[in-house]
Phi, psi and omega in degrees: 000164188298328181265007178083001180260126177302150180275188179266132176262125181248120182262108182120122186253018177280202185307306186301308183292315184293317182285332171295315179301318180297317181289324176298316180298321179294340176261007177082017181259124179282145181210158172248122181258115190246126179217135184288337181275338184080007176253116187250124178124288187291323186063189180293321188297327187239028179258354181297132180276350185285122183295337182280352174274104186257159170297147177260013175230142181299149188301325183286358175250009186253017173304140179276357186236120176298134180089356176234072190297335183266009189299313182290318180295322176299319178297318178299317180299324181280331189243336180206070190301334179291347179253009190272037176277115182301331180267001183272176178241100187285157173301141180297330178303316180294324179294322175299319177295323177298317180295318177298318180297316180297314181299315181293322178297320179292320179297323177291322182284335182229070186299140177085358184268334181240115175260123178267126183233123175267120181172164179262123177285125182262330184202151178244114179266184181291334181220024179193169169237144180249132179270164183293339179270006177098347178296146178239130180247115178293143183204133174275344174206152180234133178244121175273109180232050192276001177073200183265133173283165178293157176299160181233359187298313189282340183076189184231180173114354178223137176292344181278350179252117180264101187278339179230096186294344181263000178295145183303129179063014184301324187263355187290344178284345184289127181282164184302326182250008181295139175273142188235136172256135177239130173269119183106146179231028182266206186300321181293323175301316178301315179300317181293320179297317180296318181293316180301317179294314185293336181260017173084011177277123185243003181294155180296142179241129175241121181247130182239135169216172187304320180243355179069027183272138176253152178306140176286170187260148172294153173286176182293336181213178176305138180269131179289126182297131173282161180266113180297136177274166179298323180293337178280333188257347185227162176092191182293152183298322179296323178292320178297319180296319178298322179292322178298318178295321178295316182293335182255011183297338178263009174097358184271058181286331180294321177297322176297315180298320179292324179291328180279339190306310181290349184257346192301311183300318179292322179295318179295316183298325183277346185288146177281171185298322179297317179295318179299316183296319178294320179298314180296322186285322189248328191247344186305313181301321180291320177299313184301315185287334177273330182279318185256092189261171181236155177299154185299318184288332174291317177301317179297319179298313182296320180292329174297319177299318179297314181297328181276357180082010180275341181223130175236132175258122187240125174276133179169175181257139179289133175247230181280142178245121178250123181237129177240193181291332187255348183173192187228142172238123180256112174275137187209167177237139178288171179298335180270006179090357181289163177240085180293170175302151180297151174274131184240155178186172178281336184219154172232128179247127180272108177240035184281355180104171186301139179264066181296125177211077186305326181292330181268345182293136183293344176263309185279332178303308177298327177296320178292317180296325179277005177065030173262353180207167177210164175281155176289168187300334181257008176074022182281330182175203182292141176272128183233159171271184185296340180264005179085015179274140178294138180264139172281170180307330179275002178094351181285139180279148175268114185294350183252355186237123181231159173233142183219140179081211183308324178297348180260011188295329182296328182273324189240350179061296181280082184225023180244338182271147182305312182302328181281319182293319183295329175293320178292328176300316182298317178295321179291321178298317178302317181295312184287325177293320177295322179293328178291319178302315181297317184291331185273355180279000000 
């Protein structure tokens, strides 16, 4: 770099990594943005070409820059005015284009600050990252912004099991009348149902999850955040849940969720291992369906499919999966412990959510083995300090290693939505920009 100080290496070129690179460049910090696909900006989340895959957050909350709330809507007005409704839910494809535009605009305004590198990171050293082709990128700090891994529930070994529903052309093998089994009933399940319908697939769909819960629907307008009470924020988990039920007894659960949103990461970070484990075991499914909502017209479409018998949501536990040349049989158990007949179909799509496994990951596994990182107390993912630095086994943070976005979920939980990630980007930029000033003196 021009001042002789190595830049920041960012591993992952999706939203988290690309928007961090843009903010670092605007603060005068040089960085290398590394992505194995060579597509910088949209990432997996915003690369879908299907117009029916919409954002699940209203457009006026989707600015990529903290403190500039109208940035995305302004871009829509300039580039796609028919979609520029601040209260609307724009296609994810357009949001991906917006992210690419922002990254490119920053690179033009700050030439030489962002180096785009296409390649697979093979190892992370103390002052560099090594790519699989042997290239070495010097770095005074490394940020893991690798996004969400594919699900792992269904396993591999059969062409009839689609383990990564977002993989290019993964769903194109499904025939017009083929029956489909889906594992999971969350947002990805909804996306798959919409895509199957829009592309002329009319076969019956059966979706199974532990409780058979589907995402709740957004209100007609922005929900006014409720004021969390002390009883909601402190004390035993059972008492907090009772307070939440009291506060929502008149139906204003969306206001409660909005009031909790800015506090969630801090509450999770401060919780002890026992509280986190109980939350994951008993409350997580209910939190997910109320927190990660869908637009009203999408909800109406899915319910029409259910009423017509084209979609069934089944509560139960996944058992053995048998896949042959012609189809799949899913053995399962009901909520009451019964063993109903297997669910059958020509295809099975795994929509159970990201298969985070840091010990098995080719980047984080070696870091843990080398004692440069550790798992969090409940084994959810990487253990981080309040600034997002990876913790060593003794609890000390590594000043050169950071995690951002989904890889930071064990520490902050709310790390997948744009409004939450962009706030963390600002804190990380402050840290890295300050470290550069110190290093360059």
